[in-house]
NURO-156776 format. One line per 3 residues: their letters; for each residue x, y, z of C-alpha. Coordinates in Angstrom, 3 decimals. Each point is the difference from the previous one (the first is absolute). Example, Ala and Ser with C-alpha at 12.3 -4.5 7.8 and 13.67 -1.06 7.14 Angstrom:
2
as	12.300:-4.500:7.800 | 1.370:3.440:-0.660
***
This chain:
324
xxx	-38.602:-30.198:-33.674 | -3.084:1.844:0.248 | -0.667:0.554:-3.970
xxx	-3.101:2.172:0.461 | 1.971:2.267:2.239 | 2.816:0.059:-2.287
xxx	-2.256:0.953:-2.913 | -1.446:2.699:1.937 | 3.341:1.566:0.902
xxx	1.213:-0.740:-3.536 | -2.832:1.982:-1.464 | 0.460:2.764:2.525
xxx	3.820:0.328:-1.032 | -1.076:0.444:-3.636 | -2.297:2.878:0.990
xxx	2.768:1.768:1.733 | -0.964:3.547:1.304 | -2.830:0.459:-2.311
xxx	-3.705:-0.177:1.317 | -2.054:-3.068:-0.530 | -2.354:2.029:-2.030
xxx	2.581:1.592:-2.307 | 1.795:-3.379:-0.466 | -3.234:-1.826:-0.942
xxx	-0.509:2.727:-2.628 | 3.550:-0.427:-1.221 | -0.545:-3.745:-0.498
xxx	-3.139:0.953:-2.087 | -2.576:-0.995:2.521 | -3.052:2.094:0.667
xxx	-0.595:-1.405:3.641 | 2.446:0.042:2.868 | 1.459:-3.324:-0.816
xxx	3.240:0.845:1.948 | -2.194:-0.086:3.194 | -1.493:-3.272:-0.530
xxx	3.122:-1.651:-1.043 | 1.929:1.288:2.921 | -2.790:-1.165:2.376
xxx	-0.031:-3.347:-1.458 | -3.636:0.438:-1.092 | 0.891:-1.006:-3.569
xxx	3.247:-0.927:-1.555 | 1.473:0.926:-3.462 | 1.206:-2.799:-2.088
xxx	3.887:-0.389:-0.187 | -0.151:1.702:-3.532 | -2.013:2.868:1.338
xxx	2.442:0.426:2.831 | 2.984:0.028:-2.385 | -1.822:2.671:-2.252
xxx	-0.034:2.052:3.320 | 3.643:-0.520:0.432 | 0.699:1.221:-3.645
xxx	-2.187:2.963:0.547 | 2.268:0.630:3.043 | 3.015:0.145:-2.326
xxx	1.290:-3.455:0.500 | 1.623:-1.312:-3.262 | -1.436:-3.682:0.236
xxx	2.314:-1.477:-2.608 | 2.945:1.427:1.649 | -1.144:-1.016:3.532
xxx	-0.485:-3.627:-1.215 | 3.563:-0.085:-1.794 | 1.475:0.986:3.431
xxx	-2.232:-2.696:1.637 | 1.139:-2.741:-2.315 | 3.696:1.045:-0.338
xxx	2.211:-1.309:-2.605 | -2.548:-2.304:-1.789 | -3.299:1.789:-0.361
xxx	-2.629:-2.096:-1.771 | -0.696:0.505:-3.701 | -3.798:0.859:0.518
xxx	1.125:3.294:1.789 | 0.535:1.507:-3.616 | -3.423:-1.180:-0.958
xxx	-2.503:0.632:2.915 | -0.838:3.044:1.957 | -0.322:-0.811:3.779
xxx	-3.113:1.998:0.149 | -2.055:-2.814:-2.113 | -1.266:-3.383:1.244
xxx	2.249:-1.584:-2.363 | 3.100:1.451:1.352 | -1.101:-0.908:3.644
xxx	-0.700:-3.712:-0.983 | 3.473:0.018:-1.839 | 1.710:1.211:3.116
xxx	-1.855:-2.495:2.330 | 0.859:-2.655:-2.347 | 3.605:1.099:-0.100
xxx	0.339:-0.201:3.751 | -1.799:-3.313:0.576 | 2.616:-1.786:-2.334
xxx	-0.832:-3.674:0.135 | -1.888:0.132:3.416 | -3.339:-1.809:-0.773
xxx	-3.344:1.931:0.431 | -0.989:-2.513:2.504 | 2.973:0.907:2.017
xxx	-0.583:3.700:-0.086 | -3.635:-0.675:0.947 | 1.246:-1.645:3.145
xxx	2.426:2.622:0.801 | -2.588:2.958:-0.480 | -3.372:-1.694:0.921
xxx	-1.301:1.303:-3.266 | -1.825:-2.346:-2.299 | 1.814:-1.634:-3.091
xxx	-2.828:1.170:-2.266 | 0.662:3.761:1.135 | 3.924:-0.421:-0.423
xxx	-0.448:-1.594:-3.414 | -2.298:2.650:-1.381 | 2.503:2.646:1.500
xxx	2.941:-1.707:-1.861 | -1.900:0.001:-3.197 | -1.365:3.646:0.253
xxx	-3.511:-1.213:-0.100 | -0.683:1.937:3.145 | 2.305:2.266:2.195
xxx	0.924:-0.307:3.677 | -0.764:2.775:2.358 | 3.233:1.598:1.245
xxx	0.223:-2.012:3.427 | -0.839:-3.059:-1.743 | 2.902:0.814:-2.599
xxx	2.424:0.879:2.952 | -0.856:-3.482:1.686 | 0.485:-1.982:-3.174
xxx	3.313:1.923:-0.996 | 1.459:-0.709:3.210 | -0.946:-3.708:0.154
xxx	1.473:-0.339:-3.526 | 3.279:1.721:0.492 | 0.435:1.252:3.586
xxx	1.219:3.242:-1.607 | -3.113:2.394:0.717 | 1.920:2.294:2.052
xxx	2.409:0.480:-2.877 | -2.974:0.907:-2.299 | -1.423:2.469:2.564
xxx	3.520:1.668:0.328 | 0.081:0.352:-3.892 | -3.085:1.971:-0.034
xxx	-0.200:1.937:3.233 | 2.019:1.600:2.638 | 0.165:-3.060:2.691
xxx	-0.058:2.492:2.784 | -3.455:1.032:-1.054 | -1.166:-3.783:0.683
xxx	0.256:-0.599:3.758 | -1.455:-3.322:-0.004 | 3.262:-1.541:-1.684
xxx	2.447:2.879:0.481 | 1.700:-1.916:2.704 | 0.045:-3.253:-1.968
xxx	1.603:2.065:-2.891 | 2.486:1.331:2.325 | 0.951:-3.274:1.327
xxx	0.070:-1.612:-3.618 | 2.430:2.488:-1.138 | 2.282:-0.548:3.194
xxx	-0.151:-3.546:-0.716 | 1.097:0.508:-3.504 | 2.918:2.217:0.880
xxx	1.052:-2.437:2.552 | -0.021:-2.869:-2.486 | 2.218:2.181:-1.937
xxx	2.412:0.701:2.854 | -0.291:-3.346:1.867 | -0.801:-2.734:-2.620
xxx	0.708:-2.729:2.664 | -3.206:1.140:1.840 | -1.786:-2.601:-2.515
xxx	2.062:-2.826:1.255 | -0.530:0.868:3.676 | -3.741:-0.065:-0.533
xxx	0.088:-3.411:-1.600 | 2.280:-1.168:2.728 | -2.796:0.965:2.654
xxx	-2.183:-2.603:-1.786 | 2.391:-3.002:0.606 | -1.147:-2.584:2.336
xxx	3.616:-0.151:1.515 | -0.043:3.750:0.974 | -3.531:-0.372:1.355
xxx	0.989:-3.163:2.164 | 2.808:2.102:1.609 | -0.970:0.742:3.712
xxx	0.480:3.681:-0.815 | 1.492:2.132:-2.633 | 3.678:-0.225:-0.222
xxx	1.894:3.106:-1.556 | 2.441:-1.485:-2.570 | -2.036:-3.170:-0.524
xxx	-1.446:1.218:-3.364 | 3.112:1.608:-1.000 | 1.780:-3.131:0.232
xxx	-2.565:-1.892:-1.831 | -0.250:2.102:-3.103 | 3.718:1.056:-0.072
xxx	0.070:3.663:1.143 | 1.888:1.783:3.099 | -1.877:1.016:3.050
xxx	0.116:3.821:-0.718 | -1.969:-0.606:-3.271 | -2.530:-2.208:1.930
xxx	-0.398:2.624:2.655 | -0.313:2.801:-2.727 | -2.695:-1.931:-1.790
xxx	-2.067:-0.845:3.235 | 0.184:3.812:1.032 | -1.386:0.941:-3.312
xxx	-2.738:-2.625:-0.117 | -1.199:0.988:3.409 | 0.122:3.857:-0.935
xxx	-2.119:-0.895:-3.079 | -2.521:-2.273:1.965 | 1.125:-3.111:-2.295
xxx	0.457:-2.227:3.250 | -1.395:-0.285:3.320 | 1.612:-1.064:3.262
xxx	-2.131:-2.824:1.842 | 2.276:0.381:3.044 | 2.316:-2.971:-1.011
xxx	0.029:-0.044:-3.719 | -0.460:2.410:-2.963 | -2.850:-0.559:-2.185
xxx	-0.295:1.268:-3.805 | -3.011:2.147:-0.859 | 0.807:0.330:-3.652
xxx	0.701:-2.622:-2.757 | 1.872:2.116:-2.388 | 0.548:3.548:-0.977
xxx	-1.528:0.886:-3.248 | 2.581:1.941:-1.995 | -2.102:0.275:-3.256
xxx	-0.601:3.718:0.703 | 3.767:0.694:0.268 | 1.670:-1.917:-2.801
xxx	3.554:0.986:1.027 | -0.455:-1.625:3.232 | -1.150:-3.239:-1.673
xxx	3.249:0.370:-2.103 | 2.161:0.603:3.098 | -1.452:-3.239:1.632
xxx	0.577:-2.113:-3.121 | 3.610:1.283:-0.166 | 0.363:-0.629:3.704
xxx	-0.952:-3.726:-0.282 | 2.027:-0.464:-3.296 | 2.983:1.383:1.931
xxx	-0.608:-2.425:2.780 | -0.173:-2.930:-2.399 | 3.275:1.197:-1.512
xxx	1.617:0.234:3.555 | -0.969:-3.524:0.579 | 1.085:-1.426:-3.353
xxx	3.478:1.429:0.749 | 0.117:-1.263:3.383 | -0.882:-3.552:-1.274
xxx	-3.191:-0.031:2.264 | -2.630:-2.724:-0.823 | -2.894:0.940:-2.208
xxx	-1.418:-0.632:-3.380 | 1.999:2.509:-2.377 | -0.384:-0.811:-3.634
xxx	0.375:1.989:-3.352 | -0.105:-0.574:-3.583 | 1.023:2.540:-2.724
xxx	-1.747:-0.739:-3.335 | -1.086:1.510:-3.398 | -3.619:-0.412:-0.883
xxx	-2.848:1.478:-2.288 | -1.838:2.838:1.458 | -3.237:-2.046:-0.006
xxx	1.644:-2.756:2.118 | 1.307:2.655:2.392 | -3.383:1.133:0.562
xxx	-1.132:-3.567:0.670 | 2.669:-0.509:2.572 | -1.083:3.429:1.464
xxx	-3.488:-1.400:0.269 | 1.356:-3.198:1.786 | 2.123:2.170:2.340
xxx	-3.050:1.874:1.138 | -2.028:-3.200:0.278 | 2.630:-1.578:2.003
xxx	0.299:2.928:2.486 | -3.845:0.011:0.453 | 0.081:-3.840:0.673
xxx	2.827:0.498:2.453 | -1.956:2.547:1.851 | -2.801:-2.304:0.182
xxx	2.175:-2.667:1.584 | 1.342:2.512:2.556 | -3.586:1.239:1.033
xxx	-1.002:-3.538:0.808 | 3.119:-1.391:1.720 | -0.146:-1.012:3.457
xxx	1.852:-0.295:2.493 | 2.393:3.039:-0.412 | 3.455:-1.406:0.534
xxx	2.296:2.094:-2.072 | 0.444:3.386:-1.730 | 1.043:-0.143:-3.646
xxx	0.452:2.338:-2.987 | -1.101:-0.845:-3.318 | 1.879:2.247:-2.419
xxx	-1.250:-0.661:-3.732 | 1.290:2.002:-2.680 | -0.414:0.171:-3.781
xxx	1.234:2.786:-2.334 | 1.264:0.665:-3.484 | 3.704:1.135:-0.176
xxx	-0.649:2.544:-2.571 | -2.892:1.712:1.874 | 2.413:1.934:2.400
xxx	0.884:2.253:-3.011 | -3.514:1.529:0.225 | 0.456:1.242:3.627
***
């Protein structure tokens, strides 16, 4: 992604139909700062860019609540995104447990600079903010869409279109996830050529479902044809910008687990119904999250790829449904 070009187009989208001079004055500058921004001769800080978005009528708090969905962070009620502290809080929120050393590797930005940005000692320029935000979360396109019309940002307009198509497809065709993972299997890659129905038989679906999934994966550029085999282009579809799709996928794999339990299929299916203090329930919730993160770490390092599996991990309080 060309972050400087994206920054130019983002700033141009904020200006809209106003002249650069008029927009610069509206932002409180005496010089034609809009011209220098859009030419890339100098850059606003991320906080300055957010102030420009606010001057353009964007409700920054509401935009971020849409971005975060059902679980917005507590600091949203404390910080205004037009300040360095809020930008630092946003970046720190998006990096989660990712180490600064790892972010420096991903972005080619010094650890010292990233550390100072995360503590609001200094402020990142807009292209650097975009680069770090994407490296931390892979959700930069969602943030851009929350602040400007994606049609006004041609550098990423096609990526955004494909991203939304892929999300919609994940909602309609949840088995595409398993199809993509099947392409990574050494057994599939060892076939002389792709065999229609081979993957369907391997993961327990019919050939019609397999064909529909492949058609969609090709349409959305998630697979490539080598002449003999399909190769996946994407690791996973990020559904964080569309929480209803994430819920649909969780429900799908829960239902698949229930189907296999009812059929007596092999697998590790366990449950325990218990009473517990609220404090210990939170301890178990933390353990649940740490287990899932450990599981993902094992998956990322596993080799060779010999099977496709599903880990369906659930924890909920039975009284919590009454709040829905």
